[in-house]
C-alpha angles and dihedrals in degrees: 000000000000119000129213093269091057093048089050091049089051092054092047092048089050092061098033098094131079098237091049091049088052090053092048090049090049091050093050091099094050145275120349137183119248086241088066098040104058096051092046094054095040097238132124115267093241092052092045092049091052092053092045091052092048093051091046090053090052092052097250097112136035123217132211130180121211111179106305096341125092120207128199130195137173105272099205115027088207087079086072089057089054091050091047092051090052089049091053091049092051092047092050090049092049091047090048092051092045092052090048092053092046092054094048 
């Protein structure tokens, strides 16, 4: 049986890929249909669907079907806080490197 560390690793793996980060950013404003997601992120529908399913399995996204349309949303808004913290860390690191190079 999986333990807490493995579940945490699954969630982090689910967001640790550029296409999946694009999807999360697109879903920041709320639930969207798959038919809206794949054109917005510039990926093929089959590839997008595979990533959506993976993130849903990891508990990052929720899924709802309405007739023939399938909608996805961020299941826990806290995941956006995690992404935003990573963005801040990356920006600080880039700024630090830039400042170092400027001073050299």
